[in-house]
mmCIF file of the N, C-alpha and C atoms, coordinates in Angstrom:
data_MODEL
# 
_entry.id   MODEL 
# 
loop_
_atom_site.group_PDB 
_atom_site.id 
_atom_site.type_symbol 
_atom_site.label_atom_id 
_atom_site.label_alt_id 
_atom_site.label_comp_id 
_atom_site.label_asym_id 
_atom_site.label_entity_id 
_atom_site.label_seq_id 
_atom_site.pdbx_PDB_ins_code 
_atom_site.Cartn_x 
_atom_site.Cartn_y 
_atom_site.Cartn_z 
_atom_site.occupancy 
_atom_site.B_iso_or_equiv 
_atom_site.pdbx_formal_charge 
_atom_site.auth_seq_id 
_atom_site.auth_comp_id 
_atom_site.auth_asym_id 
_atom_site.auth_atom_id 
_atom_site.pdbx_PDB_model_num 
ATOM 1   N N  . MET A 1 1  ? -15.738 -15.528 20.788  1.00 0.00 ? 1  MET A N  1 
ATOM 2   C CA . MET A 1 1  ? -14.938 -16.540 20.108  1.00 0.00 ? 1  MET A CA 1 
ATOM 3   C C  . MET A 1 1  ? -13.692 -15.909 19.464  1.00 0.00 ? 1  MET A C  1 
ATOM 4   N N  . PRO A 1 2  ? -12.551 -16.572 19.532  1.00 0.00 ? 2  PRO A N  1 
ATOM 5   C CA . PRO A 1 2  ? -11.325 -16.033 18.932  1.00 0.00 ? 2  PRO A CA 1 
ATOM 6   C C  . PRO A 1 2  ? -11.442 -15.876 17.424  1.00 0.00 ? 2  PRO A C  1 
ATOM 7   N N  . GLY A 1 3  ? -12.157 -16.763 16.777  1.00 0.00 ? 3  GLY A N  1 
ATOM 8   C CA . GLY A 1 3  ? -12.323 -16.667 15.328  1.00 0.00 ? 3  GLY A CA 1 
ATOM 9   C C  . GLY A 1 3  ? -13.000 -15.375 14.905  1.00 0.00 ? 3  GLY A C  1 
ATOM 10  N N  . ASP A 1 4  ? -13.974 -14.934 15.693  1.00 0.00 ? 4  ASP A N  1 
ATOM 11  C CA . ASP A 1 4  ? -14.677 -13.694 15.360  1.00 0.00 ? 4  ASP A CA 1 
ATOM 12  C C  . ASP A 1 4  ? -13.738 -12.500 15.429  1.00 0.00 ? 4  ASP A C  1 
ATOM 13  N N  . GLU A 1 5  ? -12.844 -12.495 16.421  1.00 0.00 ? 5  GLU A N  1 
ATOM 14  C CA . GLU A 1 5  ? -11.908 -11.375 16.555  1.00 0.00 ? 5  GLU A CA 1 
ATOM 15  C C  . GLU A 1 5  ? -10.965 -11.290 15.353  1.00 0.00 ? 5  GLU A C  1 
ATOM 16  N N  . SER A 1 6  ? -10.440 -12.430 14.919  1.00 0.00 ? 6  SER A N  1 
ATOM 17  C CA . SER A 1 6  ? -9.516  -12.411 13.787  1.00 0.00 ? 6  SER A CA 1 
ATOM 18  C C  . SER A 1 6  ? -10.246 -12.001 12.507  1.00 0.00 ? 6  SER A C  1 
ATOM 19  N N  . THR A 1 7  ? -11.508 -12.415 12.380  1.00 0.00 ? 7  THR A N  1 
ATOM 20  C CA . THR A 1 7  ? -12.289 -12.026 11.201  1.00 0.00 ? 7  THR A CA 1 
ATOM 21  C C  . THR A 1 7  ? -12.496 -10.518 11.176  1.00 0.00 ? 7  THR A C  1 
ATOM 22  N N  . SER A 1 8  ? -12.890 -9.950  12.316  1.00 0.00 ? 8  SER A N  1 
ATOM 23  C CA . SER A 1 8  ? -13.137 -8.513  12.346  1.00 0.00 ? 8  SER A CA 1 
ATOM 24  C C  . SER A 1 8  ? -11.834 -7.746  12.130  1.00 0.00 ? 8  SER A C  1 
ATOM 25  N N  . ARG A 1 9  ? -10.720 -8.271  12.667  1.00 0.00 ? 9  ARG A N  1 
ATOM 26  C CA . ARG A 1 9  ? -9.427  -7.627  12.445  1.00 0.00 ? 9  ARG A CA 1 
ATOM 27  C C  . ARG A 1 9  ? -9.062  -7.679  10.969  1.00 0.00 ? 9  ARG A C  1 
ATOM 28  N N  . GLY A 1 10 ? -9.330  -8.813  10.335  1.00 0.00 ? 10 GLY A N  1 
ATOM 29  C CA . GLY A 1 10 ? -9.051  -8.937  8.911   1.00 0.00 ? 10 GLY A CA 1 
ATOM 30  C C  . GLY A 1 10 ? -9.911  -7.993  8.089   1.00 0.00 ? 10 GLY A C  1 
ATOM 31  N N  . GLU A 1 11 ? -11.177 -7.869  8.468   1.00 0.00 ? 11 GLU A N  1 
ATOM 32  C CA . GLU A 1 11 ? -12.071 -6.952  7.757   1.00 0.00 ? 11 GLU A CA 1 
ATOM 33  C C  . GLU A 1 11 ? -11.626 -5.515  7.952   1.00 0.00 ? 11 GLU A C  1 
ATOM 34  N N  . GLN A 1 12 ? -11.169 -5.183  9.158   1.00 0.00 ? 12 GLN A N  1 
ATOM 35  C CA . GLN A 1 12 ? -10.685 -3.821  9.406   1.00 0.00 ? 12 GLN A CA 1 
ATOM 36  C C  . GLN A 1 12 ? -9.445  -3.537  8.559   1.00 0.00 ? 12 GLN A C  1 
ATOM 37  N N  . ALA A 1 13 ? -8.569  -4.523  8.443   1.00 0.00 ? 13 ALA A N  1 
ATOM 38  C CA . ALA A 1 13 ? -7.366  -4.346  7.629   1.00 0.00 ? 13 ALA A CA 1 
ATOM 39  C C  . ALA A 1 13 ? -7.745  -4.150  6.164   1.00 0.00 ? 13 ALA A C  1 
ATOM 40  N N  . GLU A 1 14 ? -8.708  -4.936  5.682   1.00 0.00 ? 14 GLU A N  1 
ATOM 41  C CA . GLU A 1 14 ? -9.143  -4.785  4.287   1.00 0.00 ? 14 GLU A CA 1 
ATOM 42  C C  . GLU A 1 14 ? -9.777  -3.419  4.060   1.00 0.00 ? 14 GLU A C  1 
ATOM 43  N N  . ALA A 1 15 ? -10.581 -2.968  5.015   1.00 0.00 ? 15 ALA A N  1 
ATOM 44  C CA . ALA A 1 15 ? -11.207 -1.656  4.886   1.00 0.00 ? 15 ALA A CA 1 
ATOM 45  C C  . ALA A 1 15 ? -10.147 -0.561  4.863   1.00 0.00 ? 15 ALA A C  1 
ATOM 46  N N  . ALA A 1 16 ? -9.137  -0.682  5.709   1.00 0.00 ? 16 ALA A N  1 
ATOM 47  C CA . ALA A 1 16 ? -8.060  0.311   5.733   1.00 0.00 ? 16 ALA A CA 1 
ATOM 48  C C  . ALA A 1 16 ? -7.298  0.311   4.408   1.00 0.00 ? 16 ALA A C  1 
ATOM 49  N N  . GLU A 1 17 ? -7.079  -0.878  3.842   1.00 0.00 ? 17 GLU A N  1 
ATOM 50  C CA . GLU A 1 17 ? -6.391  -0.964  2.551   1.00 0.00 ? 17 GLU A CA 1 
ATOM 51  C C  . GLU A 1 17 ? -7.225  -0.321  1.445   1.00 0.00 ? 17 GLU A C  1 
ATOM 52  N N  . ARG A 1 18 ? -8.543  -0.545  1.486   1.00 0.00 ? 18 ARG A N  1 
ATOM 53  C CA . ARG A 1 18 ? -9.420  0.064   0.474   1.00 0.00 ? 18 ARG A CA 1 
ATOM 54  C C  . ARG A 1 18 ? -9.371  1.584   0.568   1.00 0.00 ? 18 ARG A C  1 
ATOM 55  N N  . VAL A 1 19 ? -9.409  2.112   1.793   1.00 0.00 ? 19 VAL A N  1 
ATOM 56  C CA . VAL A 1 19 ? -9.359  3.568   1.983   1.00 0.00 ? 19 VAL A CA 1 
ATOM 57  C C  . VAL A 1 19 ? -8.023  4.116   1.479   1.00 0.00 ? 19 VAL A C  1 
ATOM 58  N N  . ALA A 1 20 ? -6.942  3.427   1.811   1.00 0.00 ? 20 ALA A N  1 
ATOM 59  C CA . ALA A 1 20 ? -5.619  3.871   1.371   1.00 0.00 ? 20 ALA A CA 1 
ATOM 60  C C  . ALA A 1 20 ? -5.516  3.831   -0.154  1.00 0.00 ? 20 ALA A C  1 
ATOM 61  N N  . ALA A 1 21 ? -6.047  2.778   -0.764  1.00 0.00 ? 21 ALA A N  1 
ATOM 62  C CA . ALA A 1 21 ? -6.007  2.667   -2.222  1.00 0.00 ? 21 ALA A CA 1 
ATOM 63  C C  . ALA A 1 21 ? -6.827  3.781   -2.865  1.00 0.00 ? 21 ALA A C  1 
ATOM 64  N N  . LYS A 1 22 ? -7.974  4.075   -2.291  1.00 0.00 ? 22 LYS A N  1 
ATOM 65  C CA . LYS A 1 22 ? -8.821  5.144   -2.822  1.00 0.00 ? 22 LYS A CA 1 
ATOM 66  C C  . LYS A 1 22 ? -8.100  6.486   -2.747  1.00 0.00 ? 22 LYS A C  1 
ATOM 67  N N  . GLN A 1 23 ? -7.415  6.724   -1.618  1.00 0.00 ? 23 GLN A N  1 
ATOM 68  C CA . GLN A 1 23 ? -6.678  7.980   -1.473  1.00 0.00 ? 23 GLN A CA 1 
ATOM 69  C C  . GLN A 1 23 ? -5.545  8.065   -2.483  1.00 0.00 ? 23 GLN A C  1 
ATOM 70  N N  . ARG A 1 24 ? -4.867  6.934   -2.743  1.00 0.00 ? 24 ARG A N  1 
ATOM 71  C CA . ARG A 1 24 ? -3.791  6.941   -3.740  1.00 0.00 ? 24 ARG A CA 1 
ATOM 72  C C  . ARG A 1 24 ? -4.348  7.233   -5.126  1.00 0.00 ? 24 ARG A C  1 
ATOM 73  N N  . LEU A 1 25 ? -5.482  6.630   -5.457  1.00 0.00 ? 25 LEU A N  1 
ATOM 74  C CA . LEU A 1 25 ? -6.095  6.872   -6.769  1.00 0.00 ? 25 LEU A CA 1 
ATOM 75  C C  . LEU A 1 25 ? -6.505  8.329   -6.923  1.00 0.00 ? 25 LEU A C  1 
ATOM 76  N N  . LEU A 1 26 ? -7.103  8.896   -5.881  1.00 0.00 ? 26 LEU A N  1 
ATOM 77  C CA . LEU A 1 26 ? -7.520  10.297  -5.939  1.00 0.00 ? 26 LEU A CA 1 
ATOM 78  C C  . LEU A 1 26 ? -6.307  11.213  -6.077  1.00 0.00 ? 26 LEU A C  1 
ATOM 79  N N  . ALA A 1 27 ? -5.230  10.914  -5.358  1.00 0.00 ? 27 ALA A N  1 
ATOM 80  C CA . ALA A 1 27 ? -4.016  11.726  -5.445  1.00 0.00 ? 27 ALA A CA 1 
ATOM 81  C C  . ALA A 1 27 ? -3.422  11.640  -6.850  1.00 0.00 ? 27 ALA A C  1 
ATOM 82  N N  . GLN A 1 28 ? -3.420  10.449  -7.447  1.00 0.00 ? 28 GLN A N  1 
ATOM 83  C CA . GLN A 1 28 ? -2.886  10.271  -8.795  1.00 0.00 ? 28 GLN A CA 1 
ATOM 84  C C  . GLN A 1 28 ? -3.755  11.008  -9.814  1.00 0.00 ? 28 GLN A C  1 
ATOM 85  N N  . ALA A 1 29 ? -5.071  10.921  -9.646  1.00 0.00 ? 29 ALA A N  1 
ATOM 86  C CA . ALA A 1 29 ? -5.976  11.609  -10.565 1.00 0.00 ? 29 ALA A CA 1 
ATOM 87  C C  . ALA A 1 29 ? -5.780  13.118  -10.478 1.00 0.00 ? 29 ALA A C  1 
ATOM 88  N N  . GLU A 1 30 ? -5.598  13.628  -9.279  1.00 0.00 ? 30 GLU A N  1 
ATOM 89  C CA . GLU A 1 30 ? -5.378  15.064  -9.101  1.00 0.00 ? 30 GLU A CA 1 
ATOM 90  C C  . GLU A 1 30 ? -4.058  15.474  -9.749  1.00 0.00 ? 30 GLU A C  1 
ATOM 91  N N  . ALA A 1 31 ? -3.038  14.630  -9.635  1.00 0.00 ? 31 ALA A N  1 
ATOM 92  C CA . ALA A 1 31 ? -1.734  14.936  -10.234 1.00 0.00 ? 31 ALA A CA 1 
ATOM 93  C C  . ALA A 1 31 ? -1.818  14.930  -11.763 1.00 0.00 ? 31 ALA A C  1 
ATOM 94  N N  . ASP A 1 32 ? -2.658  14.058  -12.327 1.00 0.00 ? 32 ASP A N  1 
ATOM 95  C CA . ASP A 1 32 ? -2.790  13.949  -13.782 1.00 0.00 ? 32 ASP A CA 1 
ATOM 96  C C  . ASP A 1 32 ? -3.792  14.936  -14.377 1.00 0.00 ? 32 ASP A C  1 
ATOM 97  N N  . ARG A 1 33 ? -4.529  15.628  -13.518 1.00 0.00 ? 33 ARG A N  1 
ATOM 98  C CA . ARG A 1 33 ? -5.594  16.513  -13.993 1.00 0.00 ? 33 ARG A CA 1 
ATOM 99  C C  . ARG A 1 33 ? -5.029  17.651  -14.840 1.00 0.00 ? 33 ARG A C  1 
ATOM 100 N N  . VAL A 1 34 ? -5.708  17.966  -15.931 1.00 0.00 ? 34 VAL A N  1 
ATOM 101 C CA . VAL A 1 34 ? -5.290  19.047  -16.820 1.00 0.00 ? 34 VAL A CA 1 
ATOM 102 C C  . VAL A 1 34 ? -6.181  20.263  -16.543 1.00 0.00 ? 34 VAL A C  1 
ATOM 103 N N  . PRO A 1 35 ? -5.585  21.428  -16.285 1.00 0.00 ? 35 PRO A N  1 
ATOM 104 C CA . PRO A 1 35 ? -6.406  22.624  -16.041 1.00 0.00 ? 35 PRO A CA 1 
ATOM 105 C C  . PRO A 1 35 ? -7.297  22.952  -17.237 1.00 0.00 ? 35 PRO A C  1 
ATOM 106 N N  . VAL A 1 36 ? -8.444  23.545  -16.969 1.00 0.00 ? 36 VAL A N  1 
ATOM 107 C CA . VAL A 1 36 ? -9.407  23.868  -18.025 1.00 0.00 ? 36 VAL A CA 1 
ATOM 108 C C  . VAL A 1 36 ? -8.787  24.796  -19.062 1.00 0.00 ? 36 VAL A C  1 
ATOM 109 N N  . ASP A 1 37 ? -7.972  25.747  -18.630 1.00 0.00 ? 37 ASP A N  1 
ATOM 110 C CA . ASP A 1 37 ? -7.345  26.671  -19.574 1.00 0.00 ? 37 ASP A CA 1 
ATOM 111 C C  . ASP A 1 37 ? -6.529  25.924  -20.620 1.00 0.00 ? 37 ASP A C  1 
ATOM 112 N N  . ASP A 1 38 ? -5.805  24.874  -20.199 1.00 0.00 ? 38 ASP A N  1 
ATOM 113 C CA . ASP A 1 38 ? -4.994  24.106  -21.137 1.00 0.00 ? 38 ASP A CA 1 
ATOM 114 C C  . ASP A 1 38 ? -5.860  23.368  -22.157 1.00 0.00 ? 38 ASP A C  1 
ATOM 115 N N  . THR A 1 39 ? -7.002  22.851  -21.736 1.00 0.00 ? 39 THR A N  1 
ATOM 116 C CA . THR A 1 39 ? -7.848  22.098  -22.667 1.00 0.00 ? 39 THR A CA 1 
ATOM 117 C C  . THR A 1 39 ? -8.543  23.034  -23.650 1.00 0.00 ? 39 THR A C  1 
ATOM 118 N N  . THR A 1 40 ? -8.911  24.237  -23.231 1.00 0.00 ? 40 THR A N  1 
ATOM 119 C CA . THR A 1 40 ? -9.594  25.138  -24.157 1.00 0.00 ? 40 THR A CA 1 
ATOM 120 C C  . THR A 1 40 ? -8.610  25.709  -25.174 1.00 0.00 ? 40 THR A C  1 
ATOM 121 N N  . ARG A 1 41 ? -7.323  25.772  -24.846 1.00 0.00 ? 41 ARG A N  1 
ATOM 122 C CA . ARG A 1 41 ? -6.327  26.281  -25.776 1.00 0.00 ? 41 ARG A CA 1 
ATOM 123 C C  . ARG A 1 41 ? -5.910  25.230  -26.804 1.00 0.00 ? 41 ARG A C  1 
ATOM 124 N N  . ALA A 1 42 ? -6.363  23.994  -26.652 1.00 0.00 ? 42 ALA A N  1 
ATOM 125 C CA . ALA A 1 42 ? -5.911  22.906  -27.520 1.00 0.00 ? 42 ALA A CA 1 
ATOM 126 C C  . ALA A 1 42 ? -6.386  23.094  -28.960 1.00 0.00 ? 42 ALA A C  1 
ATOM 127 N N  . VAL A 1 43 ? -7.548  23.705  -29.163 1.00 0.00 ? 43 VAL A N  1 
ATOM 128 C CA . VAL A 1 43 ? -8.093  23.881  -30.515 1.00 0.00 ? 43 VAL A CA 1 
ATOM 129 C C  . VAL A 1 43 ? -7.981  25.359  -30.890 1.00 0.00 ? 43 VAL A C  1 
ATOM 130 N N  . PRO A 1 44 ? -7.171  25.691  -31.882 1.00 0.00 ? 44 PRO A N  1 
ATOM 131 C CA . PRO A 1 44 ? -7.016  27.096  -32.271 1.00 0.00 ? 44 PRO A CA 1 
ATOM 132 C C  . PRO A 1 44 ? -8.293  27.656  -32.893 1.00 0.00 ? 44 PRO A C  1 
ATOM 133 N N  . ASP A 1 45 ? -8.509  28.941  -32.699 1.00 0.00 ? 45 ASP A N  1 
ATOM 134 C CA . ASP A 1 45 ? -9.701  29.601  -33.237 1.00 0.00 ? 45 ASP A CA 1 
ATOM 135 C C  . ASP A 1 45 ? -9.744  29.520  -34.760 1.00 0.00 ? 45 ASP A C  1 
ATOM 136 N N  . ARG A 1 46 ? -8.593  29.565  -35.428 1.00 0.00 ? 46 ARG A N  1 
ATOM 137 C CA . ARG A 1 46 ? -8.558  29.527  -36.897 1.00 0.00 ? 46 ARG A CA 1 
ATOM 138 C C  . ARG A 1 46 ? -9.284  28.312  -37.445 1.00 0.00 ? 46 ARG A C  1 
ATOM 139 N N  . ARG A 1 47 ? -9.084  27.170  -36.782 1.00 0.00 ? 47 ARG A N  1 
ATOM 140 C CA . ARG A 1 47 ? -9.701  25.938  -37.274 1.00 0.00 ? 47 ARG A CA 1 
ATOM 141 C C  . ARG A 1 47 ? -11.227 26.053  -37.286 1.00 0.00 ? 47 ARG A C  1 
ATOM 142 N N  . TRP A 1 48 ? -11.789 26.601  -36.225 1.00 0.00 ? 48 TRP A N  1 
ATOM 143 C CA . TRP A 1 48 ? -13.249 26.733  -36.166 1.00 0.00 ? 48 TRP A CA 1 
ATOM 144 C C  . TRP A 1 48 ? -13.755 27.705  -37.223 1.00 0.00 ? 48 TRP A C  1 
ATOM 145 N N  . LYS A 1 49 ? -13.054 28.778  -37.439 1.00 0.00 ? 49 LYS A N  1 
ATOM 146 C CA . LYS A 1 49 ? -13.479 29.749  -38.446 1.00 0.00 ? 49 LYS A CA 1 
ATOM 147 C C  . LYS A 1 49 ? -13.396 29.147  -39.848 1.00 0.00 ? 49 LYS A C  1 
ATOM 148 N N  . ARG A 1 50 ? -12.335 28.366  -40.108 1.00 0.00 ? 50 ARG A N  1 
ATOM 149 C CA . ARG A 1 50 ? -12.163 27.739  -41.415 1.00 0.00 ? 50 ARG A CA 1 
ATOM 150 C C  . ARG A 1 50 ? -13.274 26.722  -41.679 1.00 0.00 ? 50 ARG A C  1 
ATOM 151 N N  . ASP A 1 51 ? -13.659 25.930  -40.651 1.00 0.00 ? 51 ASP A N  1 
ATOM 152 C CA . ASP A 1 51 ? -14.714 24.939  -40.831 1.00 0.00 ? 51 ASP A CA 1 
ATOM 153 C C  . ASP A 1 51 ? -16.046 25.593  -41.166 1.00 0.00 ? 51 ASP A C  1 
ATOM 154 N N  . ARG A 1 52 ? -16.314 26.740  -40.595 1.00 0.00 ? 52 ARG A N  1 
ATOM 155 C CA . ARG A 1 52 ? -17.602 27.405  -40.835 1.00 0.00 ? 52 ARG A CA 1 
ATOM 156 C C  . ARG A 1 52 ? -17.630 28.080  -42.200 1.00 0.00 ? 52 ARG A C  1 
ATOM 157 N N  . GLY A 1 53 ? -16.479 28.484  -42.697 1.00 0.00 ? 53 GLY A N  1 
ATOM 158 C CA . GLY A 1 53 ? -16.430 29.225  -43.947 1.00 0.00 ? 53 GLY A CA 1 
ATOM 159 C C  . GLY A 1 53 ? -16.597 28.321  -45.100 1.00 0.00 ? 53 GLY A C  1 
# 
């Protein structure tokens, strides 16, 4: 039936859009990612020593 073909084509297009959107989100997340070294340097050692004293 012709209707079945258009439905499957539409589903394939939606699946392709979902994959593309997922790849864009992953690329954006990777671009926004902060290296571990930067996050560990955020809190100076002095502050921790002062809190304990």
